[in-house]
C-alpha positions in Angstrom: 99.0 93.6 11.3 96.4 94.0 8.5 97.6 94.9 5.0 95.9 98.3 5.2 98.0 99.1 8.2 101.1 97.9 6.5 100.5 100.1 3.5 99.9 103.1 5.8 103.2 102.4 7.6 105.0 102.1 4.3 103.5 105.4 3.1 104.5 107.1 6.4 108.1 105.9 6.2 108.5 106.9 2.5 106.9 110.3 3.0 109.2 111.1 5.9 112.4 110.6 4.0 113.8 114.2 4.0 114.9 114.3 0.3 111.6 112.9 -0.9 109.7 115.4 1.2 111.8 118.2 -0.3 111.0 117.0 -3.8 107.3 117.9 -3.4 106.0 121.2 -4.7 103.5 121.8 -1.9 103.2 120.7 1.7 100.1 118.5 1.1 101.7 116.4 -1.6 102.3 112.8 -0.8 104.3 110.0 -2.5 102.1 107.6 -4.5 103.4 104.1 -3.7 102.3 102.5 -6.9 99.4 102.1 -9.3 97.2 99.2 -10.4 96.1 96.0 -8.6 97.9 95.7 -5.3 97.1 92.0 -5.2 98.3 91.2 -8.7 100.8 88.4 -9.4 102.9 90.7 -11.5 104.9 93.6 -10.2 106.6 96.2 -12.5 109.4 98.2 -10.9 111.0 101.2 -12.6 112.8 104.4 -11.8 110.7 106.9 -13.8 108.3 109.2 -12.1 105.9 109.4 -15.0 105.1 105.6 -15.0 101.9 106.6 -13.2 100.1 109.6 -11.9 97.5 108.0 -9.6 96.9 104.7 -7.8 94.4 103.6 -10.6 96.7 103.6 -13.6 96.0 107.2 -14.7 99.0 108.5 -16.7 100.1 111.6 -18.5 99.7 111.9 -22.3 102.9 110.9 -24.1 104.5 109.6 -20.8 106.4 106.5 -20.2 103.4 105.2 -18.3 101.1 105.7 -21.2 103.6 103.9 -23.5 103.9 101.0 -21.1 100.1 100.5 -20.5 99.5 100.6 -24.3 102.0 97.8 -24.8 100.6 95.8 -21.9 97.1 96.2 -23.5 98.5 95.0 -26.8 100.3 92.0 -25.2 97.0 90.9 -23.7 97.4 92.1 -20.1 94.3 93.4 -18.3 94.7 96.2 -15.7 94.0 93.6 -12.9 97.0 91.7 -14.0 99.7 94.0 -12.7 100.9 96.6 -10.2 103.5 99.3 -11.1 105.8 101.0 -8.6 109.1 103.0 -8.7 112.2 103.0 -6.6 111.7 106.5 -5.1 107.9 107.0 -5.5 108.6 110.6 -6.5 110.3 112.8 -9.1 113.8 112.0 -7.9 116.1 109.5 -9.6 117.4 106.7 -7.5 121.0 107.3 -8.6 120.8 110.9 -7.4 120.2 109.8 -3.8 122.9 109.2 -1.1 123.9 105.6 -0.5 122.2 105.6 2.9 118.9 106.8 1.3 119.2 104.2 -1.4 119.7 101.4 1.2 116.7 102.6 3.1 114.5 102.7 0.0 115.7 99.1 -0.8 114.4 98.1 2.6 111.1 99.8 2.0 110.9 98.1 -1.5 111.4 94.7 0.2 108.6 95.6 2.6 106.3 96.6 -0.3 107.0 93.3 -2.1 106.2 91.4 1.1 102.9 93.2 1.3 101.9 92.7 -2.4 103.2 89.2 -2.6 103.9 89.0 -6.4 104.9 85.8 -8.2 106.7 87.7 -11.0 108.7 90.9 -10.9 109.8 92.8 -14.0 112.4 95.4 -13.5 112.8 98.3 -15.9 116.5 99.3 -16.4 119.7 98.5 -14.6 119.2 100.6 -11.5 115.9 98.9 -10.7 117.3 95.5 -11.2 120.4 96.1 -9.1 118.3 97.7 -6.3 116.0 94.7 -6.2 118.7 92.0 -6.4 121.2 93.8 -4.2 124.1 93.2 -6.6 125.6 94.4 -9.9 124.1 92.8 -13.0 125.4 92.1 -16.4 122.5 93.7 -18.3 123.4 92.3 -21.7 123.6 88.7 -20.4 120.8 88.8 -17.8 118.1 90.7 -19.6 115.2 88.7 -21.0 115.8 85.7 -18.7 114.0 84.7 -15.6 116.0 84.7 -12.4 114.8 82.7 -9.4 114.7 85.0 -6.4 113.8 84.7 -2.8 110.3 83.5 -1.8 110.0 81.6 -5.1 109.5 84.9 -7.0 110.7 85.0 -10.6 112.5 88.2 -11.7 112.7 89.4 -15.3 115.2 92.2 -16.2 114.4 94.4 -19.1 115.0 97.9 -20.5 114.0 101.2 -18.9 110.6 102.2 -20.4 111.7 105.7 -21.4 114.7 104.3 -23.2 112.5 101.9 -25.1 110.0 104.7 -25.9 112.7 106.9 -27.3 114.3 104.1 -29.3 110.9 103.4 -30.8 110.3 107.0 -31.7 113.8 107.5 -33.2 114.1 104.3 -35.2 110.6 103.0 -35.6 109.1 99.5 -35.2 112.4 97.9 -36.3 114.2 99.2 -33.2 116.1 96.2 -31.7 115.5 97.6 -28.2 111.7 97.9 -28.7 111.5 94.4 -30.2 113.4 92.9 -27.3 111.3 94.8 -24.8 108.1 93.5 -26.5 109.5 90.0 -26.4 110.2 90.4 -22.6 106.6 91.6 -22.0 105.3 88.5 -23.9 107.6 86.3 -21.8 106.1 87.8 -18.6 102.6 87.3 -20.0 103.3 83.7 -20.8 104.6 83.1 -17.3 101.7 84.9 -15.7 99.3 82.7 -17.7 101.0 79.6 -16.4 100.7 80.8 -12.8 97.0 81.7 -13.4 96.1 78.4 -15.1 93.9 75.8 -13.2 96.7 73.2 -13.5 99.1 75.5 -11.7 96.6 76.2 -9.0 95.8 72.5 -8.5 99.5 71.6 -8.3 100.0 74.1 -5.5 97.2 72.6 -3.4 
């Protein structure tokens, strides 16, 4: 099956989850599966509906998405470097869904990852990390460190973007949370550069 058909199938499945359908304001509204470069080596996974508005990294002013993209720009990422998705692909929070719905969304997230084939995944917040890894995490101990995951994918756990944004607004540049988040982004950037380097490409031949 071609990737285009797989994306269409994924969209169909997500848009037919009853609670997700109920969350839309009009009948023509559809869940946006993600935003950015679908073929990027880096995948961001969060649980905030305002991380993106469209498939091409358009975001609302003062949103978590705008904050994230500005930080990515500052860290040296280009838009082609990454793809952003969320657990529910809609305004609902993952934690507010029934366990059966959560489990199904986990399956669909795995399908999305299989289609995009990232080398690095950065999870924003505890819910995103636990949904991806399928287990409870010790956020304090596991944040900011790469975890070897299935298929050779490296997973980096970091803070929820909105939490970082609010910490930055409330306490300024010296916010410990904001500083740690920035360090995590730079860690992901360094790993991405290693993957994209000619030496890495040659070693995989």
